[in-house]
C-alpha positions as CSV (number, residue, x, y, z in Angstrom):
1,M,123.8,86.9,136.5
2,A,121.9,89.5,134.5
3,V,123.7,91.1,131.5
4,V,122.8,94.5,130.3
5,L,123.8,95.6,126.8
6,M,124.1,99.4,126.3
7,C,124.3,101.1,122.9
8,R,126.0,104.4,122.7
9,R,125.6,106.7,119.7
10,L,128.5,109.0,118.9
11,P,127.8,112.6,117.9
12,R,128.4,113.6,114.3
13,L,130.3,116.8,113.6
14,S,130.2,118.6,110.3
15,R,133.1,120.9,109.3
16,V,133.3,123.1,106.3
17,P,136.6,122.6,104.4
18,A,139.7,124.5,105.6
19,F,141.2,127.0,103.2
20,S,144.8,126.4,104.5
21,T,147.3,123.7,103.9
22,T,148.0,123.7,107.6
23,A,144.6,122.4,108.4
24,K,145.0,119.7,105.8
25,R,148.3,118.6,107.2
26,K,146.8,118.5,110.7
27,A,143.9,116.4,109.5
28,E,146.3,113.9,107.8
29,H,148.7,113.9,110.7
30,G,146.0,113.3,113.2
31,S,144.4,110.3,111.5
32,S,146.7,107.9,113.2
33,K,145.4,109.1,116.6
34,K,141.8,108.7,115.7
35,E,141.2,105.2,117.0
36,K,142.9,105.9,120.3
37,E,140.9,109.1,120.8
38,K,137.6,107.2,120.2
39,Q,138.6,104.6,122.8
40,D,139.7,107.2,125.3
41,K,136.8,109.6,124.7
42,P,133.7,107.8,123.5
43,G,131.3,110.4,122.3
44,A,134.0,113.1,121.7
45,A,133.4,114.7,118.3
46,K,136.1,115.1,115.8
47,T,137.3,118.6,115.4
48,R,139.8,120.5,113.3
49,T,141.4,123.9,113.5
50,E,139.9,126.8,111.7
51,S,138.9,130.3,112.6
52,G,135.7,132.3,113.0
53,A,134.3,134.5,115.7
54,T,131.8,137.0,116.9
55,I,130.8,139.7,119.2
56,Q,129.4,141.2,122.3
57,L,129.8,144.3,124.3
58,L,132.0,147.4,124.7
59,K,131.8,151.1,124.8
60,P,128.2,152.4,124.4
61,Q,129.2,155.1,122.0
62,D,132.5,154.7,120.3
63,Y,132.7,150.9,120.5
64,R,129.2,149.5,120.4
65,V,128.5,145.9,120.0
66,L,126.9,144.9,116.8
67,Y,125.8,141.4,117.8
68,N,125.2,139.6,121.0
69,P,123.8,136.2,121.7
70,A,120.3,137.1,122.8
71,A,120.6,135.2,126.0
72,Y,123.4,137.4,127.2
73,A,121.8,140.8,126.5
74,R,122.4,142.4,129.8
75,G,122.7,138.9,131.0
76,R,119.3,138.7,132.7
77,A,115.8,137.5,132.2
78,G,113.9,140.7,131.8
79,S,116.2,142.0,129.0
80,R,114.1,141.4,125.9
81,Q,113.9,145.1,125.2
82,H,117.7,145.4,125.6
83,G,118.2,142.4,123.4
84,D,116.1,144.0,120.7
85,R,118.2,147.1,120.9
86,D,121.5,145.2,120.5
87,S,120.2,143.1,117.6
88,S,119.1,146.3,116.0
89,Q,122.7,147.3,115.4
90,A,122.9,145.2,112.3
91,L,119.7,143.9,110.8
92,G,118.7,143.8,107.2
93,D,117.3,142.9,103.8
94,T,116.7,139.4,102.6
95,F,115.7,136.4,100.5
96,T,112.0,137.2,100.6
97,D,111.0,134.4,98.2
98,P,110.2,131.2,100.1
99,G,111.4,129.3,97.1
100,T,115.0,130.4,97.8
101,V,115.2,128.9,101.2
102,R,117.6,126.2,100.0
103,A,119.7,128.7,98.0
104,S,122.8,126.7,98.5
105,K,121.5,124.1,96.0
106,T,121.3,126.6,93.2
107,I,124.4,128.7,93.9
108,P,127.9,127.3,93.7
109,T,129.3,126.3,97.0
110,A,132.6,124.9,98.1
111,P,132.7,121.1,98.7
112,S,132.2,120.1,102.2
113,Q,134.2,117.5,104.0
114,A,133.1,115.2,106.9
115,L,129.4,116.1,106.4
116,S,127.9,112.8,107.4
117,P,124.2,112.4,106.4
118,V,121.5,112.7,109.0
119,R,119.2,109.7,109.4
120,N,116.3,109.7,107.0
121,A,113.6,109.5,109.6
122,L,113.9,112.5,111.9
123,P,114.0,111.5,115.6
124,K,111.2,112.0,118.0
125,P,111.8,114.3,121.0
126,S,112.7,111.3,123.1
127,T,115.6,109.6,121.1
128,P,118.1,107.1,122.2
129,L,120.6,109.9,122.1
130,E,118.6,112.0,124.6
131,Q,117.9,109.0,126.8
132,T,121.6,108.0,126.9
133,M,122.7,111.5,127.7
134,L,120.1,111.8,130.5
135,A,121.4,108.6,132.0
136,K,124.9,110.0,131.9
137,E,123.8,113.2,133.6
138,E,122.3,111.3,136.4
139,A,125.4,109.1,136.8
140,E,127.7,112.2,136.9
141,K,125.7,114.1,139.6
142,E,128.1,112.9,142.3
143,K,131.1,114.1,140.3
144,R,130.1,117.7,140.2
145,E,132.4,120.3,141.5
146,V,131.8,121.4,145.0
147,H,130.8,125.1,145.0
148,N,129.5,126.6,148.3
149,S,127.6,129.6,147.1
150,K,126.8,130.6,150.6
151,E,130.4,130.8,151.7
152,D,132.2,132.2,148.7
153,P,130.4,135.6,148.6
154,R,131.1,136.1,152.3
155,V,134.9,135.9,152.2
156,F,135.1,139.7,152.6
157,Q,133.6,139.4,156.1
158,K,136.8,137.9,157.4
159,G,138.7,141.1,156.7
160,R,137.2,143.2,159.5
161,P,136.0,142.4,163.1
162,E,133.1,144.7,162.6
163,Y,131.4,142.1,160.3
164,R,130.8,139.8,163.3
165,S,128.0,141.9,164.5
166,L,126.5,142.2,161.0
167,S,126.6,138.6,159.8
168,C,125.6,135.2,160.9
169,D,128.5,132.8,161.5
170,S,127.5,129.4,160.1
171,A,130.7,127.7,161.2
172,E,130.6,124.6,163.4
173,P,130.2,125.5,167.2
174,A,133.4,125.5,169.2
175,Q,131.9,123.4,172.0
176,P,129.4,120.9,170.6
177,L,126.5,119.9,172.8
178,P,126.5,116.2,173.8
179,A,123.7,114.2,172.1
180,E,122.3,113.1,175.5
181,E,121.8,116.7,176.5
182,G,120.0,117.4,173.2
183,D,117.6,114.4,173.9
184,S,117.0,115.8,177.4
185,I,116.0,119.2,176.0
186,L,113.6,117.6,173.5
187,Q,112.1,115.4,176.3
188,S,111.4,118.5,178.5
189,V,109.6,120.4,175.8
190,A,106.2,118.9,176.8
191,G,106.5,120.1,180.4
192,C,108.2,123.4,180.0
193,E,106.5,126.7,180.7
194,G,107.4,128.0,177.2
195,S,108.8,131.4,178.3
196,P,110.7,133.3,175.5
197,G,114.0,133.1,177.4
198,T,113.7,129.3,177.9
199,L,112.7,128.7,174.3
200,R,115.6,130.8,173.1
201,D,118.0,128.8,175.3
202,Y,116.7,125.5,173.9
203,F,117.2,126.6,170.3
204,L,120.7,127.9,171.0
205,K,121.7,124.7,172.7
206,L,120.2,122.5,170.0
207,S,122.1,124.5,167.4
208,R,125.3,123.2,169.0
209,L,124.5,119.5,168.4
210,P,126.8,117.5,166.1
211,A,125.8,118.0,162.4
212,E,124.4,114.5,162.0
213,R,122.0,115.0,165.0
214,R,120.9,118.4,163.8
215,A,120.0,117.0,160.4
216,A,117.5,114.6,162.1
217,L,115.8,117.3,164.2
218,V,113.5,118.7,161.5
219,S,111.6,115.4,161.3
220,D,111.5,114.9,165.0
221,P,108.0,115.5,166.5
222,R,109.5,116.9,169.7
223,F,111.4,119.5,167.7
224,S,108.2,120.4,165.8
225,A,106.5,120.9,169.2
226,L,109.3,123.2,170.3
227,C,108.9,125.2,167.1
228,H,105.1,125.4,167.6
229,R,105.6,126.8,171.1
230,A,108.0,129.5,169.7
231,V,105.5,130.5,167.1
232,T,102.8,130.8,169.8
233,A,105.0,133.1,171.9
234,I,106.6,135.0,169.0
235,G,105.2,138.3,170.0
236,L,106.6,138.0,173.6
237,F,110.3,137.7,172.5
238,S,112.4,140.7,173.0
239,T,114.1,141.8,169.7
240,P,117.6,140.6,170.8
241,D,116.1,137.2,171.9
242,L,114.2,136.9,168.6
243,I,117.4,137.6,166.7
244,Q,119.2,134.9,168.7
245,L,116.4,132.5,167.9
246,L,116.7,133.2,164.2
247,K,120.5,132.8,164.3
248,A,120.0,129.4,165.9
249,C,117.8,128.3,163.0
250,V,120.8,128.7,160.6
251,P,122.9,125.8,162.0
252,L,119.7,123.8,162.6
253,A,119.0,124.1,158.9
254,V,115.3,124.9,159.4
255,P,113.6,124.7,155.9
256,A,112.9,128.0,154.3
257,S,109.2,127.3,154.2
258,H,108.9,126.3,157.8
259,P,106.1,128.0,159.8
260,L,108.6,129.2,162.4
261,L,110.5,131.3,159.8
262,G,107.2,132.7,158.5
263,A,106.3,133.9,161.9
264,C,109.7,135.3,162.5
265,E,109.6,137.2,159.2
266,A,106.2,138.7,160.0
267,E,107.4,139.8,163.4
268,F,110.6,141.3,162.2
269,C,108.7,143.3,159.5
270,R,106.5,144.6,162.3
271,R,109.4,145.7,164.4
272,A,111.8,146.8,161.7
273,W,111.4,150.6,162.2
274,D,112.2,150.2,165.9
275,M,115.4,148.3,165.3
276,G,118.9,149.6,164.6
277,L,120.7,149.3,161.2
278,E,123.1,146.8,162.7
279,Q,120.3,144.5,163.8
280,L,118.5,144.9,160.5
281,L,121.6,143.9,158.5
282,L,122.2,140.9,160.8
283,V,118.6,139.6,160.4
284,A,118.9,140.1,156.6
285,D,122.1,138.0,156.6
286,C,120.3,135.3,158.6
287,W,117.6,135.2,155.9
288,R,120.3,134.8,153.3
289,C,121.9,131.9,155.1
290,L,118.5,130.3,155.4
291,D,117.8,130.7,151.7
292,R,114.4,132.4,152.5
293,S,113.1,135.1,150.1
294,V,112.0,138.0,152.1
295,P,111.1,140.9,149.7
296,S,109.0,142.8,152.2
297,Y,111.7,142.8,154.8
298,L,114.3,143.9,152.3
299,G,112.1,146.7,151.1
300,I,111.9,148.0,154.7
301,L,115.6,147.6,155.2
302,F,116.4,149.6,152.0
303,S,114.0,152.3,153.0
304,Y,115.5,152.5,156.5
305,A,119.0,152.6,155.0
306,N,118.0,155.4,152.7
307,L,116.8,157.5,155.6
308,H,119.9,156.8,157.7
309,W,122.4,156.9,154.9
310,R,124.7,159.4,156.6
311,D,125.1,157.0,159.6
312,L,126.4,154.1,157.5
313,T,129.8,152.9,158.4
314,L,132.1,151.3,155.8
315,P,131.4,147.7,156.9
316,Q,127.7,148.4,157.0
317,F,127.7,149.8,153.5
318,V,129.6,146.8,152.1
319,Q,127.2,144.4,154.0
320,L,124.2,146.3,152.6
321,L,125.5,145.9,149.0
322,Y,126.0,142.2,149.7
323,I,122.4,141.9,150.8
324,V,121.3,143.9,147.8
325,G,123.0,141.5,145.5
326,E,121.8,138.3,147.3
327,G,118.3,139.7,147.2
328,R,118.5,140.4,143.5
329,R,116.9,143.7,144.1
330,S,118.1,147.1,142.9
331,P,116.6,150.0,144.9
332,A,116.6,152.8,142.4
333,D,116.5,155.6,145.0
334,L,119.9,154.4,146.4
335,A,121.8,154.5,143.1
336,Q,123.3,158.0,143.5
337,K,124.1,157.5,147.1
338,V,125.8,154.2,146.4
339,E,128.1,155.8,143.8
340,S,129.1,158.7,146.0
341,T,129.8,156.3,148.9
342,I,132.0,154.1,146.7
343,L,134.1,157.1,145.7
344,K,134.3,158.3,149.3
345,H,135.7,155.0,150.7
346,L,137.4,153.8,147.5
347,D,140.9,153.8,149.0
348,A,139.8,152.4,152.3
349,F,138.0,149.3,150.9
350,T,140.0,146.0,151.1
351,L,140.3,144.3,147.7
352,E,137.9,141.6,148.8
353,E,135.4,144.3,149.7
354,L,135.7,145.8,146.3
355,G,134.9,142.3,144.9
356,A,131.9,142.0,147.1
357,I,130.7,145.5,146.0
358,C,131.0,144.6,142.4
359,L,129.2,141.3,142.9
360,G,126.3,142.9,144.7
361,L,125.9,145.5,142.0
362,F,126.1,142.8,139.3
363,K,123.6,140.4,140.9
364,S,121.1,143.2,141.5
365,L,121.5,144.6,138.0
366,S,122.5,147.9,139.5
367,G,124.2,150.1,136.9
368,I,126.9,152.4,137.9
369,S,128.5,155.2,135.9
370,E,131.6,154.7,133.8
371,H,133.5,157.1,136.0
372,V,132.9,155.0,139.1
373,M,133.7,151.7,137.4
374,R,136.9,153.2,135.9
375,R,138.0,154.4,139.4
376,I,137.5,150.8,140.7
377,A,139.3,149.3,137.8
378,D,142.2,151.8,138.3
379,R,142.8,150.5,141.8
380,V,142.3,146.9,140.9
381,S,144.8,147.1,138.0
382,L,147.5,148.4,140.5
383,Q,146.9,145.7,143.1
384,M,145.7,142.7,141.1
385,E,148.4,140.3,142.3
386,D,147.2,140.8,145.9
387,M,143.6,140.1,145.0
388,S,141.9,136.7,145.3
389,T,140.7,135.2,142.1
390,Y,137.1,135.1,143.4
391,A,137.1,138.9,144.0
392,L,138.8,139.6,140.7
393,V,136.2,137.6,138.8
394,N,133.5,139.7,140.5
395,V,135.2,142.9,139.3
396,L,135.3,141.5,135.8
397,K,131.6,140.7,135.9
398,M,130.8,144.4,136.6
399,L,133.3,145.6,134.1
400,R,131.5,143.4,131.5
401,Y,128.1,144.6,132.7
402,T,129.0,148.3,132.4
403,R,130.5,147.6,128.9
404,M,133.6,149.6,129.7
405,D,137.1,149.1,128.3
406,H,140.0,149.5,130.7
407,L,143.3,148.7,128.9
408,P,145.6,148.8,132.0
409,L,143.4,146.3,133.8
410,M,143.1,144.0,130.9
411,R,146.8,144.0,130.2
412,E,147.6,143.3,133.9
413,L,144.9,140.6,133.9
414,G,146.7,138.9,131.0
415,K,149.9,138.7,133.1
416,V,148.2,137.5,136.3
417,I,145.3,135.2,135.4
418,P,146.8,132.5,133.1
419,A,148.8,131.0,136.0
420,R,145.7,131.0,138.2
421,I,143.3,129.4,135.7
422,P,144.2,125.7,136.6
423,A,143.2,126.3,140.2
424,T,140.0,128.3,139.4
425,N,136.6,126.6,139.4
426,I,134.7,126.2,136.1
427,Q,132.3,129.1,136.7
428,G,135.1,131.5,137.4
429,I,137.0,130.4,134.3
430,M,133.8,131.0,132.3
431,H,133.3,134.5,133.6
432,I,137.0,135.3,132.8
433,T,136.5,134.0,129.3
434,L,133.2,135.8,128.8
435,T,134.8,139.1,129.9
436,Y,137.3,138.9,127.1
437,S,134.8,138.1,124.5
438,S,132.3,140.7,125.8
439,L,134.9,143.4,125.6
440,H,136.2,142.1,122.3
441,F,139.7,141.8,123.9
442,F,141.9,139.2,122.4
443,D,144.7,137.7,124.6
444,E,146.1,134.5,123.3
445,D,147.9,133.6,126.5
446,V,144.6,133.7,128.5
447,L,142.6,131.8,125.9
448,A,145.3,129.1,125.5
449,A,145.4,128.7,129.3
450,V,141.6,128.3,129.4
451,A,141.7,125.8,126.5
452,T,144.3,123.7,128.2
453,S,142.5,123.6,131.6
454,L,139.0,123.1,130.4
455,P,138.9,119.5,129.1
456,S,139.8,118.0,132.5
457,K,137.0,120.1,134.1
458,V,134.4,119.9,131.4
459,S,132.1,117.5,133.3
460,Y,131.5,120.3,135.8
461,C,130.1,122.6,133.1
462,R,126.5,123.5,133.2
463,S,124.8,124.0,129.9
464,K,125.2,127.7,130.4
465,D,128.9,127.4,131.0
466,A,129.5,125.2,127.9
467,A,127.5,127.7,125.8
468,K,129.5,130.7,126.9
469,F,132.8,129.0,126.4
470,L,131.9,128.1,122.8
471,W,130.5,131.6,122.2
472,S,133.5,133.4,123.6
473,F,136.1,131.4,121.6
474,G,134.1,131.8,118.5
475,C,133.6,135.5,119.2
476,L,137.3,136.1,119.3
477,D,138.0,133.9,116.3
478,Y,140.4,131.7,118.3
479,E,141.4,128.1,117.4
480,P,143.1,126.6,120.5
481,P,146.2,124.4,120.0
482,N,144.5,121.4,121.6
483,E,141.7,119.7,119.7
484,E,140.2,118.4,123.0
485,F,138.8,121.9,123.8
486,Y,136.0,121.8,121.2
487,S,135.5,118.0,121.2
488,S,135.0,117.9,125.0
489,L,132.6,120.8,125.0
490,I,130.6,119.3,122.1
491,K,130.4,116.1,124.1
492,Q,129.2,118.0,127.1
493,L,126.4,119.6,125.0
494,H,125.2,116.1,124.3
495,V,125.3,115.2,128.0
496,K,123.3,118.3,128.8
497,L,120.8,117.8,126.0
498,H,117.9,117.4,128.3
499,E,118.5,120.8,129.9
500,F,118.0,122.7,126.6
501,H,114.2,122.1,126.8
502,K,114.3,124.4,129.7
503,F,117.1,126.7,128.5
504,P,116.9,126.8,124.7
505,E,118.9,130.0,124.6
506,H,122.1,128.1,125.7
507,L,121.9,125.6,122.9
508,L,121.5,128.4,120.3
509,T,124.4,130.3,121.7
510,A,126.6,127.3,121.7
511,L,125.8,126.3,118.1
512,L,126.4,129.9,116.9
513,G,129.8,129.9,118.6
514,L,130.6,126.6,116.8
515,A,129.3,128.0,113.5
516,F,131.7,130.9,113.7
517,V,134.6,128.5,113.8
518,K,133.1,126.3,111.0
519,R,131.9,123.5,113.2
520,F,128.4,122.1,112.7
521,P,127.4,119.1,114.9
522,E,124.6,117.7,112.9
523,E,122.5,116.0,115.6
524,L,122.5,119.1,117.8
525,I,121.6,121.3,114.9
526,D,118.8,118.9,113.9
527,F,117.6,119.0,117.5
528,A,117.7,122.9,117.6
529,L,115.8,123.3,114.3
530,R,113.0,120.9,115.1
531,E,109.5,122.5,115.2
532,E,109.0,121.8,118.9
533,F,112.4,123.3,119.9
534,V,111.8,126.3,117.6
535,Q,108.5,126.9,119.4
536,K,110.3,126.9,122.7
537,T,112.7,129.5,121.5
538,R,109.8,131.7,120.4
539,D,108.1,131.3,123.8
540,S,111.3,132.2,125.6
541,K,111.7,135.3,127.7
542,Y,114.7,136.2,125.5
543,E,114.5,137.4,122.0
544,L,116.0,134.4,120.2
545,N,114.6,134.9,116.6
546,K,117.8,136.5,115.3
547,D,120.0,133.8,116.7
548,L,117.7,131.1,115.3
549,F,117.8,132.9,111.9
550,T,121.6,133.1,111.8
551,L,122.0,129.4,112.7
552,G,119.4,128.2,110.2
553,K,120.7,130.1,107.2
554,S,124.4,129.4,108.1
555,V,123.7,125.7,108.0
556,E,121.8,126.0,104.7
557,I,124.8,127.8,103.1
558,E,127.7,125.9,104.7
559,C,126.4,122.4,104.9
560,P,124.9,121.4,101.5
561,T,124.7,117.7,102.4
562,Y,122.8,118.3,105.7
563,R,119.4,116.6,105.6
564,G,118.1,117.3,109.1
565,S,115.5,119.8,110.3
566,Q,115.3,123.3,108.9
567,L,113.6,126.5,109.5
568,P,110.2,126.7,107.7
569,P,110.1,129.2,104.8
570,Q,107.4,131.3,106.4
571,L,109.5,131.8,109.5
572,C,112.5,132.9,107.4
573,Q,110.3,135.3,105.6
574,E,109.1,136.8,108.9
575,F,112.6,137.2,110.2
576,T,113.9,138.8,107.0
577,E,111.0,141.3,106.9
578,M,111.9,142.3,110.5
579,V,115.5,142.6,109.5
580,S,114.8,144.7,106.4
581,S,112.5,147.0,108.1
582,F,115.1,147.9,110.7
583,A,117.9,148.2,108.2
584,E,116.1,150.8,106.2
585,R,115.6,152.9,109.2
586,E,119.0,152.6,110.9
587,I,121.8,150.8,109.0
588,Y,121.8,152.1,105.4
589,I,122.0,155.7,106.6
590,R,125.3,155.5,108.5
591,P,127.5,158.3,107.2
592,E,130.4,156.2,106.1
593,I,128.0,154.0,104.1
594,V,126.0,156.9,102.7
595,E,129.2,158.6,101.4
596,A,130.6,155.4,99.8
597,T,127.2,154.6,98.1
598,S,126.9,158.1,96.7
599,L,130.5,158.2,95.3
600,L,130.1,154.7,93.8
601,E,126.9,155.8,92.0
602,S,128.8,158.8,90.6
603,M,131.8,156.8,89.6
604,L,129.9,153.9,88.0
605,G,127.2,155.8,86.2
606,G,124.1,155.9,88.4
607,P,122.2,154.1,91.2
608,E,121.5,151.1,89.0
609,Y,125.2,150.1,89.2
610,V,125.4,149.8,93.0
611,K,123.0,148.3,95.6
612,N,123.2,149.1,99.3
613,H,121.5,146.1,100.9
614,M,122.2,142.9,102.9
615,I,123.2,140.1,100.7
616,L,123.0,137.8,103.8
617,P,120.4,139.3,106.1
618,H,121.1,136.7,108.8
619,T,124.5,138.3,109.3
620,R,122.9,141.7,110.0
621,S,125.4,144.1,108.3
622,C,125.1,145.7,104.9
623,D,126.9,145.2,101.7
624,L,127.5,147.5,98.7
625,E,127.0,145.2,95.8
626,V,128.6,145.9,92.4
627,R,128.7,143.7,89.4
628,L,131.4,143.7,86.7
629,A,131.7,142.0,83.4
630,T,135.0,140.2,82.9
631,D,136.3,143.0,80.7
632,G,136.0,145.3,83.8
633,H,132.8,147.2,82.8
634,P,130.1,147.6,85.4
635,I,126.8,145.9,84.8
636,P,123.6,147.7,85.7
637,F,121.3,145.5,87.9
638,N,119.6,147.7,90.5
639,F,116.6,148.8,88.5
640,K,114.0,148.2,91.2
641,D,116.0,150.5,93.4
642,P,114.6,149.1,96.7
643,V,115.0,152.0,99.2
644,A,118.6,152.7,99.2
645,A,119.2,155.1,96.3
646,K,116.1,157.2,96.9
647,K,116.7,157.7,100.6
648,L,120.4,158.1,100.5
649,R,120.5,161.4,98.6
650,G,118.2,163.2,101.0
651,M,119.5,162.1,104.3
652,G,121.4,165.4,104.9
653,V,124.3,163.8,106.8
654,S,127.0,166.4,107.5
655,L,130.5,165.2,108.1
656,T,131.3,167.6,110.9
657,D,134.5,167.7,112.9
658,D,132.7,166.2,115.9
659,L,131.3,163.3,113.9
660,M,134.6,162.6,112.2
661,S,136.3,162.7,115.6
662,Q,133.9,160.0,116.9
663,L,134.4,157.9,113.8
664,L,138.1,158.1,113.7
665,Q,139.1,158.1,117.4
666,G,136.0,157.4,119.6
667,R,136.3,159.0,123.0
668,A,139.5,160.7,124.1
669,H,140.6,157.8,126.2
670,S,139.9,155.1,123.6
671,H,142.8,153.4,121.8
672,S,143.0,153.3,118.0
673,P,144.4,150.3,116.1
674,P,147.9,150.6,114.8
675,E,148.5,152.5,111.6
676,V,147.7,150.5,108.5
677,G,150.4,149.6,106.0
678,N,150.4,150.2,102.3
679,E,148.5,147.1,101.3
680,A,145.9,149.2,99.5
681,R,147.5,152.3,98.1
682,I,145.4,154.9,96.5
683,P,146.5,155.7,92.9
684,G,148.5,159.0,92.8
685,Q,146.5,160.6,90.0
686,E,143.6,162.8,90.9
687,R,140.6,162.8,88.6
688,G,137.7,165.1,88.6
689,D,135.8,167.8,86.8
690,A,133.6,170.7,87.6
691,A,130.6,168.5,87.7
692,G,132.2,166.3,90.3
693,T,131.6,163.1,88.3
694,P,134.9,161.8,87.0
695,H,135.0,159.5,83.9
696,L,137.1,156.6,85.1
697,A,138.3,153.7,83.2
698,G,135.8,150.9,83.3
699,A,132.9,153.1,84.1
700,L,129.9,153.8,81.9
701,P,128.7,157.4,81.3
702,A,126.1,158.7,83.7
703,G,122.6,157.7,82.6
704,A,123.7,154.7,80.5
705,T,121.4,151.7,81.1
706,C,121.2,148.1,80.0
707,Q,118.4,147.0,77.7
708,A,117.2,144.1,80.0
709,E,117.6,143.6,83.7
710,P,119.1,140.3,84.7
711,A,116.8,137.9,86.4
712,P,117.1,138.3,90.2
713,G,119.2,135.5,91.9
714,L,120.6,134.2,88.6
715,W,124.3,134.4,87.9
716,Q,125.1,135.9,84.5
717,P,127.8,134.3,82.4
718,R,131.3,135.6,83.0
719,E,130.0,138.0,85.7
720,V,131.9,139.1,88.8
721,R,129.9,140.1,91.8
722,L,131.6,142.3,94.4
723,A,130.5,142.6,98.0
724,L,132.1,145.7,99.3
725,Q,132.4,145.7,103.1
726,V,132.4,149.2,104.7
727,S,133.5,148.1,108.1
728,N,133.9,149.9,111.4
729,R,135.8,149.3,114.6
730,N,133.0,147.3,116.1
731,H,133.6,144.5,113.5
732,F,137.1,143.9,115.0
733,C,138.7,142.9,118.3
734,Y,139.6,145.8,120.5
735,G,142.5,147.9,119.2
736,S,143.3,145.4,116.4
737,R,142.5,144.3,112.9
738,R,141.3,140.9,113.9
739,L,137.8,140.3,112.6
740,L,135.1,139.1,115.1
741,G,133.4,135.8,114.4
742,L,130.1,137.0,112.9
743,H,132.0,139.0,110.3
744,C,134.4,136.1,109.6
745,L,131.3,133.9,109.1
746,K,129.7,136.5,106.8
747,R,132.8,136.8,104.5
748,R,133.2,133.1,104.4
749,Q,129.6,132.6,103.3
750,L,129.7,135.4,100.7
751,R,132.7,133.6,99.1
752,L,130.8,130.3,99.2
753,L,128.0,132.0,97.3
754,G,130.4,133.2,94.7
755,Y,131.0,136.8,95.7
756,A,134.4,138.5,95.7
757,V,134.7,140.2,99.1
758,V,136.3,143.7,98.9
759,E,137.3,145.2,102.1
760,I,136.9,149.0,102.8
761,P,138.3,149.0,106.3
762,F,137.6,151.8,108.7
763,W,141.3,152.6,109.2
764,E,141.5,153.4,105.4
765,W,138.1,154.8,104.7
766,F,137.3,156.9,107.7
767,P,140.4,159.2,107.4
768,L,139.4,159.7,103.7
769,L,136.0,161.0,104.6
770,K,137.6,164.4,105.4
771,R,139.7,164.4,102.2
772,T,138.8,165.7,98.8
773,R,136.2,164.1,96.6
774,S,138.7,163.1,94.0
775,E,140.8,161.2,96.6
776,K,137.8,159.3,97.8
777,L,136.9,158.4,94.2
778,S,140.4,157.3,93.4
779,Y,140.4,155.0,96.4
780,L,137.0,153.5,95.5
781,H,138.1,153.1,91.9
782,Y,141.1,151.1,93.0
783,K,139.0,148.9,95.2
784,V,136.4,148.2,92.5
785,F,138.6,147.8,89.5
786,C,141.6,146.1,91.1
787,P,143.1,143.8,88.5
788,A,143.1,140.8,90.9
789,L,139.3,140.8,91.3
790,P,138.3,138.6,88.4
791,T,140.8,135.9,89.4
792,R,139.8,136.2,93.0
793,A,136.1,135.7,92.1
């Protein structure tokens, strides 16, 4: 008997230290379970609870997304331009010196636990890890979840009898044809006269054979001869007979590339303008069931529908949108007509039809107005309990795509969906989770239900699903109560490792989501930062540079013992120059930042005492840096005055009532976070003089300078560096003060680099923008010279 020995390598997971005693107790308490978990789940990475999160979509004007994983920008392949626009919301300044790439070695960092060293010799692309995971993937093919993509989108067709004439029924025949009669038909092909009526009848009868006999027909020479006769006589068929022939090809499972289907397509394109809309839709549905791409035919169908739009019945309209979605084509000239028709029939649609409409629009990348989407969401929120989970998920896809918040729907969803999650397939759960993260909407009950159900279904996750789960939980800064959630997904990333050569964006998205919650699986990071993988990301149809930059620099700061692959210095230089260029044009000039910078300069004694820049350019949001001596006096350091001070004075930003209304409230229907407490009171005294430059305690007179500029990047003895964070509502979960993951990561890394993070939150600062100068100066004075700062630093 042959014996095979298999060696399995377990993934290594790096975690930065927790800052709470709770996490320590969990780590100690869980040590007794470690051996059992390793036996039950070989390959499952050890995880611990911490927090971190990040971003995605929401309202285009008053709740914009500052950061998206590049692969999900508009969610489609051709979205590089859109990804650039989203990433532009927060790009910036940088470490431009290649010698500072390993900055974490020269700047104090917190000690790191569980950072196992990476092997000295970096693995080649084909490692035992990859080979083992590929073998696992092959072994698990038979275990994958059954998901009939042809049937699920067509559930809406069962709601009205009118769909029978518009769609192809692929169900098993009610009266199967005996196998002997099928053989008799095939035997008679050679001697038949080949008339269109006879050929049609042969195909219809053969389509009623038992499934196992139909599967063998395609390779039968007699069936090939029958198809050849049909192709020869294709022009002689009447249109109804030709449609019947095409319908028979569906249960016969004729391959999409078969010559018979090619001949049918050409003939239908020739006859299309002489057919009725009902016939055209039926033929289009047959092509969908046969999985044949027919762009020319669909183009004719859409043009015909455009000319006869007034004649469309409600079922025909829904079926047309279904075909639009399955064809992944968005006819631009139909957009306005689609919206008006949706509004016209909104109350008459069944809930399943609403789901089909949203799915068709989502698949075809057809944008609709916020007004129409809000009307759809209004109805769904009132009848959600009566809606199938499949249809509901389709509505959520479109809600996410339009980047629209709808509080009643999201609240009702939080009541209805947790109980349904255990019975929902993995792709449905992924879309539900991604909707919450995309809209920055935090609902612990929903996330906990997802985390509980996922480990038992994780083997059904595609690489894309695993990446989006990790991104979503990291985005919302949520640590689930069960450790299995993260360990099972990290294990699945190893299983799907071979897929990331084709889909590099998914690996980057997954690793960023893990980084937001302080998890750094070393072998996966090493794989993602190798030269060959980096090149794949740069050749991708998505703009992945910003994601790669964030991952590489985060590992550098948070994992000082990591010895795996890293981004080359010249690549970091390229990324930081791109970030800096954009920041100078767009980020530093935001009115709330301009005002804070100007007031700080006046308060501290000049532009050399404050610097508006990005301390961590890979986090793509700006900081107002101030340095204090331990006696409380500000230290001048910004002598080179990069761009900020010169440009800020002349921007001419006027704080008008309209601008303040947008900053404070967003649109009329948006919901503001709850009122802030008194955790940061402004001192009662008002200071000021005619010149508008108060002389505050701890500040130097205007114009005072230091004799020598401190060397850049070096920490001066007994120096406190402040990183003031002028935040806005896009940095937080919807309607709350819960920071999103990227901003949690940024603050964590600033502290690791020795900065004291000072929050200037929007719920405190934005209302002050319309108050007196002295009130604003008093508030900033309190923030900068708070007595607790030296000890916090």
